PyMOL Python script that loads the backbone (N, CA, C, O; Angstrom):
from pymol import cmd

cmd.read_pdbstr("""\
ATOM      1  N   MET A   1     -38.270 -79.067   1.747  1.00  0.00           N
ATOM      2  CA  MET A   1     -38.479 -79.773   2.949  1.00  0.00           C
ATOM      3  C   MET A   1     -37.637 -81.069   2.939  1.00  0.00           C
ATOM      4  O   MET A   1     -37.086 -81.475   3.962  1.00  0.00           O
ATOM      5  N   LYS A   2     -37.557 -81.688   1.780  1.00  0.00           N
ATOM      6  CA  LYS A   2     -36.832 -82.967   1.677  1.00  0.00           C
ATOM      7  C   LYS A   2     -35.410 -82.735   1.936  1.00  0.00           C
ATOM      8  O   LYS A   2     -34.754 -83.571   2.557  1.00  0.00           O
ATOM      9  N   ASN A   3     -34.867 -81.589   1.474  1.00  0.00           N
ATOM     10  CA  ASN A   3     -33.404 -81.313   1.661  1.00  0.00           C
ATOM     11  C   ASN A   3     -33.073 -81.057   3.134  1.00  0.00           C
ATOM     12  O   ASN A   3     -32.011 -81.422   3.637  1.00  0.00           O
ATOM     13  N   ALA A   4     -34.034 -80.412   3.797  1.00  0.00           N
ATOM     14  CA  ALA A   4     -33.790 -80.150   5.267  1.00  0.00           C
ATOM     15  C   ALA A   4     -33.791 -81.480   6.066  1.00  0.00           C
ATOM     16  O   ALA A   4     -32.992 -81.644   6.988  1.00  0.00           O
ATOM     17  N   LEU A   5     -34.657 -82.392   5.724  1.00  0.00           N
ATOM     18  CA  LEU A   5     -34.659 -83.691   6.476  1.00  0.00           C
ATOM     19  C   LEU A   5     -33.408 -84.502   6.108  1.00  0.00           C
ATOM     20  O   LEU A   5     -32.914 -85.268   6.935  1.00  0.00           O
ATOM     21  N   THR A   6     -32.893 -84.348   4.891  1.00  0.00           N
ATOM     22  CA  THR A   6     -31.674 -85.037   4.515  1.00  0.00           C
ATOM     23  C   THR A   6     -30.470 -84.488   5.348  1.00  0.00           C
ATOM     24  O   THR A   6     -29.626 -85.247   5.824  1.00  0.00           O
ATOM     25  N   ILE A   7     -30.436 -83.228   5.488  1.00  0.00           N
ATOM     26  CA  ILE A   7     -29.354 -82.539   6.241  1.00  0.00           C
ATOM     27  C   ILE A   7     -29.479 -82.965   7.751  1.00  0.00           C
ATOM     28  O   ILE A   7     -28.492 -83.315   8.399  1.00  0.00           O
ATOM     29  N   ALA A   8     -30.733 -82.916   8.265  1.00  0.00           N
ATOM     30  CA  ALA A   8     -30.977 -83.322   9.680  1.00  0.00           C
ATOM     31  C   ALA A   8     -30.522 -84.778   9.960  1.00  0.00           C
ATOM     32  O   ALA A   8     -29.888 -85.069  10.974  1.00  0.00           O
ATOM     33  N   LYS A   9     -30.848 -85.609   9.084  1.00  0.00           N
ATOM     34  CA  LYS A   9     -30.446 -87.086   9.215  1.00  0.00           C
ATOM     35  C   LYS A   9     -28.941 -87.187   9.203  1.00  0.00           C
ATOM     36  O   LYS A   9     -28.377 -87.936  10.001  1.00  0.00           O
ATOM     37  N   LYS A  10     -28.269 -86.466   8.333  1.00  0.00           N
ATOM     38  CA  LYS A  10     -26.743 -86.541   8.301  1.00  0.00           C
ATOM     39  C   LYS A  10     -26.179 -85.968   9.548  1.00  0.00           C
ATOM     40  O   LYS A  10     -25.174 -86.494  10.028  1.00  0.00           O
ATOM     41  N   ASP A  11     -26.754 -84.893  10.144  1.00  0.00           N
ATOM     42  CA  ASP A  11     -26.212 -84.367  11.401  1.00  0.00           C
ATOM     43  C   ASP A  11     -26.443 -85.343  12.517  1.00  0.00           C
ATOM     44  O   ASP A  11     -25.521 -85.600  13.291  1.00  0.00           O
ATOM     45  N   PHE A  12     -27.632 -85.906  12.642  1.00  0.00           N
ATOM     46  CA  PHE A  12     -27.890 -86.817  13.738  1.00  0.00           C
ATOM     47  C   PHE A  12     -27.028 -88.016  13.641  1.00  0.00           C
ATOM     48  O   PHE A  12     -26.496 -88.484  14.648  1.00  0.00           O
ATOM     49  N   ARG A  13     -26.861 -88.562  12.391  1.00  0.00           N
ATOM     50  CA  ARG A  13     -25.979 -89.670  12.216  1.00  0.00           C
ATOM     51  C   ARG A  13     -24.591 -89.361  12.698  1.00  0.00           C
ATOM     52  O   ARG A  13     -23.929 -90.186  13.328  1.00  0.00           O
ATOM     53  N   GLY A  14     -24.139 -88.104  12.378  1.00  0.00           N
ATOM     54  CA  GLY A  14     -22.794 -87.715  12.743  1.00  0.00           C
ATOM     55  C   GLY A  14     -22.664 -87.517  14.244  1.00  0.00           C
ATOM     56  O   GLY A  14     -21.612 -87.817  14.808  1.00  0.00           O
ATOM     57  N   TYR A  15     -23.716 -87.015  14.914  1.00  0.00           N
ATOM     58  CA  TYR A  15     -23.651 -86.906  16.315  1.00  0.00           C
ATOM     59  C   TYR A  15     -23.563 -88.189  17.026  1.00  0.00           C
ATOM     60  O   TYR A  15     -22.724 -88.343  17.913  1.00  0.00           O
ATOM     61  N   PHE A  16     -24.417 -89.158  16.671  1.00  0.00           N
ATOM     62  CA  PHE A  16     -24.467 -90.390  17.419  1.00  0.00           C
ATOM     63  C   PHE A  16     -23.357 -91.440  16.957  1.00  0.00           C
ATOM     64  O   PHE A  16     -23.205 -92.510  17.547  1.00  0.00           O
ATOM     65  N   ALA A  17     -22.620 -91.065  15.890  1.00  0.00           N
ATOM     66  CA  ALA A  17     -21.534 -91.963  15.512  1.00  0.00           C
ATOM     67  C   ALA A  17     -20.279 -91.585  16.323  1.00  0.00           C
ATOM     68  O   ALA A  17     -19.363 -92.389  16.498  1.00  0.00           O
ATOM     69  N   SER A  18     -20.272 -90.299  16.824  1.00  0.00           N
ATOM     70  CA  SER A  18     -19.158 -89.935  17.679  1.00  0.00           C
ATOM     71  C   SER A  18     -19.627 -89.853  19.107  1.00  0.00           C
ATOM     72  O   SER A  18     -20.831 -89.857  19.365  1.00  0.00           O
ATOM     73  N   PRO A  19     -18.668 -89.775  20.076  1.00  0.00           N
ATOM     74  CA  PRO A  19     -19.098 -89.837  21.476  1.00  0.00           C
ATOM     75  C   PRO A  19     -19.671 -88.452  21.941  1.00  0.00           C
ATOM     76  O   PRO A  19     -20.092 -88.354  23.093  1.00  0.00           O
ATOM     77  N   VAL A  20     -19.701 -87.441  21.135  1.00  0.00           N
ATOM     78  CA  VAL A  20     -20.188 -86.118  21.514  1.00  0.00           C
ATOM     79  C   VAL A  20     -21.616 -86.223  22.129  1.00  0.00           C
ATOM     80  O   VAL A  20     -21.841 -85.836  23.276  1.00  0.00           O
ATOM     81  N   ALA A  21     -22.539 -86.743  21.349  1.00  0.00           N
ATOM     82  CA  ALA A  21     -23.928 -86.835  21.743  1.00  0.00           C
ATOM     83  C   ALA A  21     -24.071 -87.638  23.031  1.00  0.00           C
ATOM     84  O   ALA A  21     -24.895 -87.272  23.870  1.00  0.00           O
ATOM     85  N   TYR A  22     -23.314 -88.709  23.229  1.00  0.00           N
ATOM     86  CA  TYR A  22     -23.425 -89.466  24.424  1.00  0.00           C
ATOM     87  C   TYR A  22     -22.921 -88.761  25.660  1.00  0.00           C
ATOM     88  O   TYR A  22     -23.492 -88.860  26.746  1.00  0.00           O
ATOM     89  N   VAL A  23     -21.767 -88.004  25.445  1.00  0.00           N
ATOM     90  CA  VAL A  23     -21.271 -87.179  26.591  1.00  0.00           C
ATOM     91  C   VAL A  23     -22.229 -86.055  26.921  1.00  0.00           C
ATOM     92  O   VAL A  23     -22.388 -85.755  28.104  1.00  0.00           O
ATOM     93  N   VAL A  24     -22.890 -85.401  25.952  1.00  0.00           N
ATOM     94  CA  VAL A  24     -23.834 -84.358  26.312  1.00  0.00           C
ATOM     95  C   VAL A  24     -25.128 -84.916  26.916  1.00  0.00           C
ATOM     96  O   VAL A  24     -25.679 -84.323  27.844  1.00  0.00           O
ATOM     97  N   ILE A  25     -25.593 -85.995  26.425  1.00  0.00           N
ATOM     98  CA  ILE A  25     -26.735 -86.589  27.050  1.00  0.00           C
ATOM     99  C   ILE A  25     -26.364 -87.078  28.460  1.00  0.00           C
ATOM    100  O   ILE A  25     -27.166 -86.857  29.367  1.00  0.00           O
ATOM    101  N   GLY A  26     -25.310 -87.669  28.698  1.00  0.00           N
ATOM    102  CA  GLY A  26     -24.826 -88.099  30.040  1.00  0.00           C
ATOM    103  C   GLY A  26     -24.678 -86.917  30.955  1.00  0.00           C
ATOM    104  O   GLY A  26     -25.135 -87.001  32.095  1.00  0.00           O
ATOM    105  N   MET A  27     -24.066 -85.803  30.543  1.00  0.00           N
ATOM    106  CA  MET A  27     -24.007 -84.605  31.381  1.00  0.00           C
ATOM    107  C   MET A  27     -25.349 -84.115  31.720  1.00  0.00           C
ATOM    108  O   MET A  27     -25.602 -83.795  32.881  1.00  0.00           O
ATOM    109  N   PHE A  28     -26.241 -84.031  30.772  1.00  0.00           N
ATOM    110  CA  PHE A  28     -27.524 -83.528  31.084  1.00  0.00           C
ATOM    111  C   PHE A  28     -28.293 -84.403  32.079  1.00  0.00           C
ATOM    112  O   PHE A  28     -28.906 -83.899  33.021  1.00  0.00           O
ATOM    113  N   LEU A  29     -28.250 -85.719  31.856  1.00  0.00           N
ATOM    114  CA  LEU A  29     -28.948 -86.613  32.764  1.00  0.00           C
ATOM    115  C   LEU A  29     -28.330 -86.605  34.197  1.00  0.00           C
ATOM    116  O   LEU A  29     -29.041 -86.704  35.197  1.00  0.00           O
ATOM    117  N   PHE A  30     -26.976 -86.483  34.250  1.00  0.00           N
ATOM    118  CA  PHE A  30     -26.359 -86.466  35.543  1.00  0.00           C
ATOM    119  C   PHE A  30     -26.780 -85.163  36.343  1.00  0.00           C
ATOM    120  O   PHE A  30     -27.203 -85.209  37.498  1.00  0.00           O
ATOM    121  N   ILE A  31     -26.628 -84.039  35.638  1.00  0.00           N
ATOM    122  CA  ILE A  31     -27.008 -82.738  36.307  1.00  0.00           C
ATOM    123  C   ILE A  31     -28.396 -82.637  36.678  1.00  0.00           C
ATOM    124  O   ILE A  31     -28.711 -82.120  37.750  1.00  0.00           O
ATOM    125  N   THR A  32     -29.337 -83.139  35.787  1.00  0.00           N
ATOM    126  CA  THR A  32     -30.765 -83.122  36.058  1.00  0.00           C
ATOM    127  C   THR A  32     -31.071 -84.048  37.183  1.00  0.00           C
ATOM    128  O   THR A  32     -31.895 -83.693  38.026  1.00  0.00           O
ATOM    129  N   GLY A  33     -30.469 -85.225  37.272  1.00  0.00           N
ATOM    130  CA  GLY A  33     -30.750 -86.185  38.303  1.00  0.00           C
ATOM    131  C   GLY A  33     -30.215 -85.633  39.673  1.00  0.00           C
ATOM    132  O   GLY A  33     -30.871 -85.834  40.695  1.00  0.00           O
ATOM    133  N   TRP A  34     -29.069 -84.962  39.704  1.00  0.00           N
ATOM    134  CA  TRP A  34     -28.571 -84.412  40.923  1.00  0.00           C
ATOM    135  C   TRP A  34     -29.581 -83.302  41.385  1.00  0.00           C
ATOM    136  O   TRP A  34     -29.969 -83.270  42.553  1.00  0.00           O
ATOM    137  N   MET A  35     -29.971 -82.453  40.508  1.00  0.00           N
ATOM    138  CA  MET A  35     -30.959 -81.367  40.800  1.00  0.00           C
ATOM    139  C   MET A  35     -32.208 -81.939  41.296  1.00  0.00           C
ATOM    140  O   MET A  35     -32.727 -81.455  42.302  1.00  0.00           O
ATOM    141  N   PHE A  36     -32.777 -82.999  40.636  1.00  0.00           N
ATOM    142  CA  PHE A  36     -33.998 -83.727  41.115  1.00  0.00           C
ATOM    143  C   PHE A  36     -33.856 -84.220  42.456  1.00  0.00           C
ATOM    144  O   PHE A  36     -34.767 -83.998  43.253  1.00  0.00           O
ATOM    145  N   SER A  37     -32.794 -84.885  42.828  1.00  0.00           N
ATOM    146  CA  SER A  37     -32.675 -85.455  44.128  1.00  0.00           C
ATOM    147  C   SER A  37     -32.639 -84.374  45.206  1.00  0.00           C
ATOM    148  O   SER A  37     -33.304 -84.461  46.238  1.00  0.00           O
ATOM    149  N   SER A  38     -31.775 -83.281  44.899  1.00  0.00           N
ATOM    150  CA  SER A  38     -31.672 -82.242  45.951  1.00  0.00           C
ATOM    151  C   SER A  38     -32.987 -81.463  46.161  1.00  0.00           C
ATOM    152  O   SER A  38     -33.348 -81.117  47.287  1.00  0.00           O
ATOM    153  N   ILE A  39     -33.704 -81.193  45.024  1.00  0.00           N
ATOM    154  CA  ILE A  39     -34.952 -80.483  45.176  1.00  0.00           C
ATOM    155  C   ILE A  39     -35.985 -81.371  45.848  1.00  0.00           C
ATOM    156  O   ILE A  39     -36.802 -80.870  46.621  1.00  0.00           O
ATOM    157  N   LEU A  40     -35.979 -82.656  45.587  1.00  0.00           N
ATOM    158  CA  LEU A  40     -36.907 -83.565  46.187  1.00  0.00           C
ATOM    159  C   LEU A  40     -36.667 -83.655  47.711  1.00  0.00           C
ATOM    160  O   LEU A  40     -37.592 -83.664  48.523  1.00  0.00           O
ATOM    161  N   GLU A  41     -35.375 -83.719  48.037  1.00  0.00           N
ATOM    162  CA  GLU A  41     -34.998 -83.779  49.472  1.00  0.00           C
ATOM    163  C   GLU A  41     -35.479 -82.479  50.220  1.00  0.00           C
ATOM    164  O   GLU A  41     -36.028 -82.531  51.320  1.00  0.00           O
ATOM    165  N   ASN A  42     -35.237 -81.345  49.560  1.00  0.00           N
ATOM    166  CA  ASN A  42     -35.679 -80.110  50.228  1.00  0.00           C
ATOM    167  C   ASN A  42     -37.183 -80.072  50.360  1.00  0.00           C
ATOM    168  O   ASN A  42     -37.695 -79.632  51.390  1.00  0.00           O
ATOM    169  N   PHE A  43     -37.916 -80.523  49.338  1.00  0.00           N
ATOM    170  CA  PHE A  43     -39.348 -80.521  49.402  1.00  0.00           C
ATOM    171  C   PHE A  43     -39.863 -81.448  50.494  1.00  0.00           C
ATOM    172  O   PHE A  43     -40.740 -81.058  51.265  1.00  0.00           O
ATOM    173  N   LEU A  44     -39.334 -82.676  50.578  1.00  0.00           N
ATOM    174  CA  LEU A  44     -39.757 -83.566  51.675  1.00  0.00           C
ATOM    175  C   LEU A  44     -39.402 -83.018  53.000  1.00  0.00           C
ATOM    176  O   LEU A  44     -40.189 -83.165  53.935  1.00  0.00           O
ATOM    177  N   LYS A  45     -38.275 -82.394  53.156  1.00  0.00           N
ATOM    178  CA  LYS A  45     -37.932 -81.730  54.410  1.00  0.00           C
ATOM    179  C   LYS A  45     -38.927 -80.627  54.790  1.00  0.00           C
ATOM    180  O   LYS A  45     -39.324 -80.488  55.946  1.00  0.00           O
ATOM    181  N   GLY A  46     -39.317 -79.839  53.756  1.00  0.00           N
ATOM    182  CA  GLY A  46     -40.328 -78.806  53.940  1.00  0.00           C
ATOM    183  C   GLY A  46     -41.682 -79.362  54.332  1.00  0.00           C
ATOM    184  O   GLY A  46     -42.359 -78.748  55.156  1.00  0.00           O
ATOM    185  N   VAL A  47     -42.113 -80.482  53.792  1.00  0.00           N
ATOM    186  CA  VAL A  47     -43.320 -81.116  54.140  1.00  0.00           C
ATOM    187  C   VAL A  47     -43.332 -81.636  55.512  1.00  0.00           C
ATOM    188  O   VAL A  47     -44.306 -81.501  56.253  1.00  0.00           O
ATOM    189  N   ALA A  48     -42.217 -82.248  55.856  1.00  0.00           N
ATOM    190  CA  ALA A  48     -42.037 -82.749  57.326  1.00  0.00           C
ATOM    191  C   ALA A  48     -42.141 -81.654  58.266  1.00  0.00           C
ATOM    192  O   ALA A  48     -42.847 -81.773  59.268  1.00  0.00           O
ATOM    193  N   ASP A  49     -41.421 -80.481  57.994  1.00  0.00           N
ATOM    194  CA  ASP A  49     -41.465 -79.367  58.888  1.00  0.00           C
ATOM    195  C   ASP A  49     -42.838 -78.763  58.976  1.00  0.00           C
ATOM    196  O   ASP A  49     -43.253 -78.358  60.062  1.00  0.00           O
ATOM    197  N   TYR A  50     -43.539 -78.686  57.915  1.00  0.00           N
ATOM    198  CA  TYR A  50     -44.942 -78.137  57.947  1.00  0.00           C
ATOM    199  C   TYR A  50     -45.871 -79.049  58.750  1.00  0.00           C
ATOM    200  O   TYR A  50     -46.722 -78.558  59.492  1.00  0.00           O
ATOM    201  N   GLU A  51     -45.723 -80.355  58.616  1.00  0.00           N
ATOM    202  CA  GLU A  51     -46.572 -81.238  59.333  1.00  0.00           C
ATOM    203  C   GLU A  51     -46.242 -81.181  60.841  1.00  0.00           C
ATOM    204  O   GLU A  51     -47.117 -81.345  61.692  1.00  0.00           O
ATOM    205  N   ARG A  52     -44.964 -80.944  61.137  1.00  0.00           N
ATOM    206  CA  ARG A  52     -44.542 -80.934  62.526  1.00  0.00           C
ATOM    207  C   ARG A  52     -45.046 -79.644  63.221  1.00  0.00           C
ATOM    208  O   ARG A  52     -45.601 -79.703  64.318  1.00  0.00           O
ATOM    209  N   PHE A  53     -44.839 -78.470  62.559  1.00  0.00           N
ATOM    210  CA  PHE A  53     -45.263 -77.221  63.170  1.00  0.00           C
ATOM    211  C   PHE A  53     -46.729 -76.868  63.039  1.00  0.00           C
ATOM    212  O   PHE A  53     -47.299 -76.252  63.940  1.00  0.00           O
ATOM    213  N   GLN A  54     -47.350 -77.246  61.934  1.00  0.00           N
ATOM    214  CA  GLN A  54     -48.732 -76.885  61.687  1.00  0.00           C
ATOM    215  C   GLN A  54     -49.653 -77.964  62.119  1.00  0.00           C
ATOM    216  O   GLN A  54     -50.846 -77.700  62.266  1.00  0.00           O
ATOM    217  N   GLY A  55     -49.199 -79.148  62.332  1.00  0.00           N
ATOM    218  CA  GLY A  55     -50.129 -80.199  62.705  1.00  0.00           C
ATOM    219  C   GLY A  55     -51.019 -80.750  61.587  1.00  0.00           C
ATOM    220  O   GLY A  55     -52.000 -81.455  61.826  1.00  0.00           O
ATOM    221  N   GLY A  56     -50.614 -80.381  60.299  1.00  0.00           N
ATOM    222  CA  GLY A  56     -51.441 -80.928  59.249  1.00  0.00           C
ATOM    223  C   GLY A  56     -52.653 -80.130  58.923  1.00  0.00           C
ATOM    224  O   GLY A  56     -53.478 -80.534  58.104  1.00  0.00           O
ATOM    225  N   MET A  57     -52.772 -78.950  59.584  1.00  0.00           N
ATOM    226  CA  MET A  57     -53.941 -78.115  59.412  1.00  0.00           C
ATOM    227  C   MET A  57     -53.694 -77.070  58.222  1.00  0.00           C
ATOM    228  O   MET A  57     -52.618 -76.479  58.133  1.00  0.00           O
ATOM    229  N   GLY A  58     -54.639 -76.889  57.400  1.00  0.00           N
ATOM    230  CA  GLY A  58     -54.454 -75.911  56.275  1.00  0.00           C
ATOM    231  C   GLY A  58     -53.850 -76.567  55.099  1.00  0.00           C
ATOM    232  O   GLY A  58     -53.759 -77.789  54.980  1.00  0.00           O
ATOM    233  N   LYS A  59     -53.411 -75.632  54.167  1.00  0.00           N
ATOM    234  CA  LYS A  59     -52.805 -76.148  52.933  1.00  0.00           C
ATOM    235  C   LYS A  59     -51.319 -76.255  53.153  1.00  0.00           C
ATOM    236  O   LYS A  59     -50.659 -75.338  53.641  1.00  0.00           O
ATOM    237  N   GLY A  60     -50.820 -77.415  52.771  1.00  0.00           N
ATOM    238  CA  GLY A  60     -49.373 -77.658  52.867  1.00  0.00           C
ATOM    239  C   GLY A  60     -48.650 -77.185  51.656  1.00  0.00           C
ATOM    240  O   GLY A  60     -49.213 -76.519  50.787  1.00  0.00           O
ATOM    241  N   PRO A  61     -47.321 -77.555  51.602  1.00  0.00           N
ATOM    242  CA  PRO A  61     -46.458 -77.188  50.413  1.00  0.00           C
ATOM    243  C   PRO A  61     -47.082 -77.835  49.204  1.00  0.00           C
ATOM    244  O   PRO A  61     -47.469 -79.003  49.219  1.00  0.00           O
ATOM    245  N   ASN A  62     -47.170 -77.021  48.128  1.00  0.00           N
ATOM    246  CA  ASN A  62     -47.759 -77.488  46.860  1.00  0.00           C
ATOM    247  C   ASN A  62     -46.673 -78.147  46.040  1.00  0.00           C
ATOM    248  O   ASN A  62     -45.587 -77.584  45.904  1.00  0.00           O
ATOM    249  N   LEU A  63     -46.928 -79.321  45.490  1.00  0.00           N
ATOM    250  CA  LEU A  63     -45.881 -80.039  44.745  1.00  0.00           C
ATOM    251  C   LEU A  63     -45.526 -79.271  43.467  1.00  0.00           C
ATOM    252  O   LEU A  63     -44.354 -79.226  43.093  1.00  0.00           O
ATOM    253  N   ASN A  64     -46.534 -78.652  42.773  1.00  0.00           N
ATOM    254  CA  ASN A  64     -46.194 -77.947  41.590  1.00  0.00           C
ATOM    255  C   ASN A  64     -45.317 -76.775  41.811  1.00  0.00           C
ATOM    256  O   ASN A  64     -44.382 -76.548  41.043  1.00  0.00           O
ATOM    257  N   GLU A  65     -45.596 -75.976  42.889  1.00  0.00           N
ATOM    258  CA  GLU A  65     -44.879 -74.717  43.081  1.00  0.00           C
ATOM    259  C   GLU A  65     -43.582 -74.930  43.762  1.00  0.00           C
ATOM    260  O   GLU A  65     -42.650 -74.153  43.551  1.00  0.00           O
ATOM    261  N   HIS A  66     -43.463 -75.952  44.577  1.00  0.00           N
ATOM    262  CA  HIS A  66     -42.220 -76.108  45.416  1.00  0.00           C
ATOM    263  C   HIS A  66     -41.296 -77.211  44.932  1.00  0.00           C
ATOM    264  O   HIS A  66     -40.188 -77.373  45.444  1.00  0.00           O
ATOM    265  N   PHE A  67     -41.765 -77.991  43.915  1.00  0.00           N
ATOM    266  CA  PHE A  67     -40.873 -79.094  43.346  1.00  0.00           C
ATOM    267  C   PHE A  67     -40.728 -79.006  41.852  1.00  0.00           C
ATOM    268  O   PHE A  67     -39.613 -78.934  41.335  1.00  0.00           O
ATOM    269  N   LEU A  68     -41.846 -79.011  41.145  1.00  0.00           N
ATOM    270  CA  LEU A  68     -41.790 -79.109  39.685  1.00  0.00           C
ATOM    271  C   LEU A  68     -41.282 -77.813  39.020  1.00  0.00           C
ATOM    272  O   LEU A  68     -40.439 -77.846  38.123  1.00  0.00           O
ATOM    273  N   ARG A  69     -41.800 -76.722  39.470  1.00  0.00           N
ATOM    274  CA  ARG A  69     -41.393 -75.435  38.897  1.00  0.00           C
ATOM    275  C   ARG A  69     -39.886 -75.123  39.086  1.00  0.00           C
ATOM    276  O   ARG A  69     -39.272 -74.682  38.115  1.00  0.00           O
ATOM    277  N   PRO A  70     -39.243 -75.319  40.263  1.00  0.00           N
ATOM    278  CA  PRO A  70     -37.815 -75.192  40.286  1.00  0.00           C
ATOM    279  C   PRO A  70     -37.084 -76.240  39.474  1.00  0.00           C
ATOM    280  O   PRO A  70     -36.067 -75.930  38.855  1.00  0.00           O
ATOM    281  N   LEU A  71     -37.563 -77.456  39.457  1.00  0.00           N
ATOM    282  CA  LEU A  71     -36.872 -78.484  38.684  1.00  0.00           C
ATOM    283  C   LEU A  71     -36.874 -78.055  37.153  1.00  0.00           C
ATOM    284  O   LEU A  71     -35.820 -78.049  36.517  1.00  0.00           O
ATOM    285  N   TYR A  72     -37.971 -77.731  36.637  1.00  0.00           N
ATOM    286  CA  TYR A  72     -38.008 -77.319  35.223  1.00  0.00           C
ATOM    287  C   TYR A  72     -37.309 -76.097  34.904  1.00  0.00           C
ATOM    288  O   TYR A  72     -36.713 -75.978  33.833  1.00  0.00           O
ATOM    289  N   GLY A  73     -37.350 -75.111  35.840  1.00  0.00           N
ATOM    290  CA  GLY A  73     -36.563 -73.872  35.711  1.00  0.00           C
ATOM    291  C   GLY A  73     -35.053 -74.160  35.603  1.00  0.00           C
ATOM    292  O   GLY A  73     -34.349 -73.595  34.766  1.00  0.00           O
ATOM    293  N   ASN A  74     -34.605 -75.032  36.455  1.00  0.00           N
ATOM    294  CA  ASN A  74     -33.107 -75.397  36.452  1.00  0.00           C
ATOM    295  C   ASN A  74     -32.819 -76.217  35.197  1.00  0.00           C
ATOM    296  O   ASN A  74     -31.720 -76.095  34.657  1.00  0.00           O
ATOM    297  N   MET A  75     -33.715 -77.024  34.716  1.00  0.00           N
ATOM    298  CA  MET A  75     -33.490 -77.804  33.514  1.00  0.00           C
ATOM    299  C   MET A  75     -33.395 -76.837  32.278  1.00  0.00           C
ATOM    300  O   MET A  75     -32.646 -77.076  31.331  1.00  0.00           O
ATOM    301  N   ASN A  76     -34.155 -75.794  32.344  1.00  0.00           N
ATOM    302  CA  ASN A  76     -34.034 -74.828  31.233  1.00  0.00           C
ATOM    303  C   ASN A  76     -32.631 -74.130  31.210  1.00  0.00           C
ATOM    304  O   ASN A  76     -32.098 -73.857  30.134  1.00  0.00           O
ATOM    305  N   VAL A  77     -32.054 -73.851  32.389  1.00  0.00           N
ATOM    306  CA  VAL A  77     -30.772 -73.222  32.382  1.00  0.00           C
ATOM    307  C   VAL A  77     -29.734 -74.194  31.957  1.00  0.00           C
ATOM    308  O   VAL A  77     -28.808 -73.776  31.263  1.00  0.00           O
ATOM    309  N   VAL A  78     -29.787 -75.462  32.301  1.00  0.00           N
ATOM    310  CA  VAL A  78     -28.867 -76.447  31.887  1.00  0.00           C
ATOM    311  C   VAL A  78     -28.900 -76.629  30.334  1.00  0.00           C
ATOM    312  O   VAL A  78     -27.857 -76.743  29.691  1.00  0.00           O
ATOM    313  N   LEU A  79     -30.182 -76.652  29.737  1.00  0.00           N
ATOM    314  CA  LEU A  79     -30.275 -76.798  28.362  1.00  0.00           C
ATOM    315  C   LEU A  79     -29.778 -75.546  27.636  1.00  0.00           C
ATOM    316  O   LEU A  79     -29.237 -75.642  26.535  1.00  0.00           O
ATOM    317  N   LEU A  80     -29.963 -74.346  28.262  1.00  0.00           N
ATOM    318  CA  LEU A  80     -29.358 -73.069  27.652  1.00  0.00           C
ATOM    319  C   LEU A  80     -27.839 -73.194  27.500  1.00  0.00           C
ATOM    320  O   LEU A  80     -27.242 -72.665  26.562  1.00  0.00           O
ATOM    321  N   LEU A  81     -27.221 -73.931  28.475  1.00  0.00           N
ATOM    322  CA  LEU A  81     -25.716 -73.998  28.381  1.00  0.00           C
ATOM    323  C   LEU A  81     -25.316 -75.174  27.453  1.00  0.00           C
ATOM    324  O   LEU A  81     -24.294 -75.099  26.771  1.00  0.00           O
ATOM    325  N   LEU A  82     -26.127 -76.264  27.429  1.00  0.00           N
ATOM    326  CA  LEU A  82     -25.733 -77.430  26.639  1.00  0.00           C
ATOM    327  C   LEU A  82     -26.034 -77.329  25.155  1.00  0.00           C
ATOM    328  O   LEU A  82     -25.272 -77.881  24.361  1.00  0.00           O
ATOM    329  N   VAL A  83     -27.106 -76.652  24.729  1.00  0.00           N
ATOM    330  CA  VAL A  83     -27.453 -76.548  23.344  1.00  0.00           C
ATOM    331  C   VAL A  83     -26.372 -75.780  22.511  1.00  0.00           C
ATOM    332  O   VAL A  83     -26.030 -76.248  21.424  1.00  0.00           O
ATOM    333  N   PRO A  84     -25.837 -74.651  22.968  1.00  0.00           N
ATOM    334  CA  PRO A  84     -24.735 -74.040  22.196  1.00  0.00           C
ATOM    335  C   PRO A  84     -23.469 -74.965  22.100  1.00  0.00           C
ATOM    336  O   PRO A  84     -22.750 -74.992  21.101  1.00  0.00           O
ATOM    337  N   PHE A  85     -23.262 -75.721  23.228  1.00  0.00           N
ATOM    338  CA  PHE A  85     -22.155 -76.690  23.220  1.00  0.00           C
ATOM    339  C   PHE A  85     -22.268 -77.650  22.016  1.00  0.00           C
ATOM    340  O   PHE A  85     -21.265 -77.917  21.355  1.00  0.00           O
ATOM    341  N   VAL A  86     -23.492 -78.177  21.721  1.00  0.00           N
ATOM    342  CA  VAL A  86     -23.794 -79.106  20.700  1.00  0.00           C
ATOM    343  C   VAL A  86     -23.794 -78.388  19.335  1.00  0.00           C
ATOM    344  O   VAL A  86     -23.292 -78.949  18.361  1.00  0.00           O
ATOM    345  N   THR A  87     -24.329 -77.200  19.242  1.00  0.00           N
ATOM    346  CA  THR A  87     -24.426 -76.556  17.904  1.00  0.00           C
ATOM    347  C   THR A  87     -23.100 -75.825  17.479  1.00  0.00           C
ATOM    348  O   THR A  87     -22.939 -75.426  16.326  1.00  0.00           O
ATOM    349  N   MET A  88     -22.223 -75.681  18.399  1.00  0.00           N
ATOM    350  CA  MET A  88     -20.874 -75.093  17.973  1.00  0.00           C
ATOM    351  C   MET A  88     -20.188 -75.993  16.930  1.00  0.00           C
ATOM    352  O   MET A  88     -19.423 -75.506  16.097  1.00  0.00           O
ATOM    353  N   ARG A  89     -20.448 -77.232  16.979  1.00  0.00           N
ATOM    354  CA  ARG A  89     -19.863 -78.116  16.037  1.00  0.00           C
ATOM    355  C   ARG A  89     -20.387 -77.870  14.655  1.00  0.00           C
ATOM    356  O   ARG A  89     -19.636 -78.035  13.694  1.00  0.00           O
ATOM    357  N   LEU A  90     -21.648 -77.478  14.493  1.00  0.00           N
ATOM    358  CA  LEU A  90     -22.252 -77.214  13.195  1.00  0.00           C
ATOM    359  C   LEU A  90     -21.545 -76.025  12.538  1.00  0.00           C
ATOM    360  O   LEU A  90     -21.333 -76.027  11.326  1.00  0.00           O
ATOM    361  N   PHE A  91     -21.188 -75.039  13.308  1.00  0.00           N
ATOM    362  CA  PHE A  91     -20.609 -73.785  12.766  1.00  0.00           C
ATOM    363  C   PHE A  91     -19.117 -73.866  12.563  1.00  0.00           C
ATOM    364  O   PHE A  91     -18.557 -73.056  11.824  1.00  0.00           O
ATOM    365  N   ALA A  92     -18.475 -74.787  13.175  1.00  0.00           N
ATOM    366  CA  ALA A  92     -17.054 -74.877  13.082  1.00  0.00           C
ATOM    367  C   ALA A  92     -16.629 -75.387  11.709  1.00  0.00           C
ATOM    368  O   ALA A  92     -15.435 -75.530  11.446  1.00  0.00           O
TER     369      ALA A  92
END
""", "prot")
cmd.dss("prot")
cmd.show_as("cartoon", "prot")
cmd.util.cbc("prot")
cmd.orient("prot")
């Protein structure tokens, strides 16, 4: 276990000493922020449409189902694409 931690520390030091980690983190934050704002805008538009047409009666759009679930689902796809980008350096 001690050897694995030593190797992990060396790899993390190598990532954060070069601009690779900062570029990957920046890309992830930019893409996730763009998705957050667009999904939030669509959710708020849906809430406004629901209140306008339904008059506030009944159950409205659910925050978990209409905002958080799509956001986390999209974040998973972005991470699926970025993690191999970062780990390719280990195999090269």
